[in-house]
Every structure is written in structure tokens, then in C-alpha cells.
N, C-alpha and C positions, 0 to 999 in steps of 0.2 A: 242210600236208596236201595230197597229190595224190590225185586220184580217177580212177576208171575201170578200165581194163584192168589185168590182173595185171602187176606190175612185175618187172623182172629183179632178180636178187640184187644185181648191181652198182649198180642204182638205189637199192635200199634201203640198201646200204652207204654210198653217197654222201650220202644223206639223213642218216644217222647222223653222218657226218663234218661235214656242214654244221651240224647241231644242236650238235655239240661246240664249234664256233666261237662259239656264243652262250652258252656256260657262264659262270656267275658264280662264280668260285672264288678270291677274293682271299686266302683264308687258307691253303688247301692247295695251290693251283695245280694241283690234280688235276682236269683238265677231261674230262668224259665226255659223249658224245652217244649217243642211242639212237633207233632208228627201229623202229616196229612196223608190219608190213603186215597188213591185214585180208584175209580170204578173197576179198573182192571187189576187191582191188587198191588200196585207199586206204592211204596212208602217214601215220602220225602220228609226230611227233618230240618229243623232250624233251632237255633238258640239265640238268646238276646246277646247283643254285642254293644257294649257301652263305649262312649267316646268322652274325652275330657270336655269337648264341646257338646254339651248334653243334647242339643237339638239334632245331632248327627247319630245318636244312639238308634239302633234298630231292634225291634221286638222279634221274638222267636216266631210268632205267627206269620209275620210278613216274610221273614227269611224262608220259612218252609213253603209258603204259598208261591213266592216268586221263584224259588228253585223248581218247583213242580211245573209252573207255567213256562219257565225257560226251557224245560225239557219236553214241552209239547202237551203236557197234561191239561185237560180242561174240565173233566168231570170227576167230582170227589164224593166219597161216601162217608168218611169220618175224619174229623179233626180233633186231636187230643192236645190239651194244654196242661202241662205238668209243672206245678210250683210247690215248694215246701212252705206252705202257709197253714195257718190254723184251719181256715175254710178254703174250699176250692175257689180259685181266683179267676174271674172272667177277664177277657181281653180288654185292652184300653180302647178308647174311642177311635183312634186311627186304625187299629187292627180290625175293629168292628166294621168300619167302612170297607176295608179291603176284603174281609170275609164276605160282606154283603155283595160286593161286586163280582167276586170270583168263585165263591163257594156257597152261594145262596141257599141251596137245598141240602147242604151237608149237615150231618149230625155233629154236634159239638159236645165233647166230653171233657169236663174239667176234673182233674185229679190232684190229690195231695199225698204226701208221704204217710199220713195217718190212715190211708185207705179210703177216705171219703171220695165220692164221685158225685157229679151233677151233670145230667144230660139235658141239653137244650138246643134250640134253634136260633139262628141269628135274628130272625124276626122278633124273638122275645127280648133280645139285647139291644136291638136298634129299630124300634118302631118308627114308621114314617121316614125310612132311609132316603137319602139323596142318591140318585143314580142318573144314568145317561138319559132316561126318559125326560127329565127336566131340561137337559141341554137340547134335546130334540124339539121341545116346545118353544124354546127361545129361537132356534134356527127357523122353525116353521113360521113364527110370528114375524121374523125379520124379512122373510121372503115377501116381496111385494111392498115392503115398507121403505120409504125414502130416507129414513133416519140412519 
């Protein structure tokens, strides 16, 4: 994590590439790095970490976001996902949900080693997302209900 002034986009991209170098991907060899910058300029990074019990594998995006949240960050400006693929690679469905819930207004930048980039918003990747407002509807409906 770096702190202080707002970082340049290139610094956040470099942090994502550095995080990718620490990925633990012995089964897929699909190494991903992520860097999320807070509104106050701090950068938190994450890499994917695989487990022989595949369901326990954790993606880089979730690691970076959870690290930031665990350190008190709540407002984010940029999330960079770095993967060595032919085309910039978007986050998986689970990560899209976490990004929606915790980084909804964050700019997302996908990058690859060929220098290609793609900038987008989570609403483009996860239209009609599920979130807490639906849970509130259920709670509201049950109040006064005898079931």
C-alpha cells in the first residue's frame, strides 16, 4: 500500500503488475494482479491465490478490495486489473458482485502486457445487479406479515 497524494494512472497500473508477480497460480497459471486506489491516494493491491480445493481460490480483485476495506477505505477512484492475456480480461462474476457492492462508482481499467487497455464501469459489466436494496424489500414485506 502506498499513501498520500493522488497517484497517476501509470502508478496504479504498475502496482497492479507488481501484485500480479506475487500471484499463486500453480494449477491454472492464470496470474492476475489488481490495484485499487482510494480517493485520498492510497493504493491497495491483490493477487489471485489458488487452492487445490478450487472453490477456496481467491481472485486478485477481491483481495485488493478486502485489504482496502479492512484498512478503513470506503471511497475508491480507480481499480486496475492486470492480466497477461491476448485481450484485456474482465473480472469474474463473483468479483463483479463485490465491485458493485463496494466500488460502485469506481473507474475500472483492464490492462494486458501488450499495452492494450479498456476502461469501463461496473454497471456495464453487471447490469441489474443484486444488492442490499432487495434485502430491504424482503425485510419491509415481512414487517406486519404473520408468516
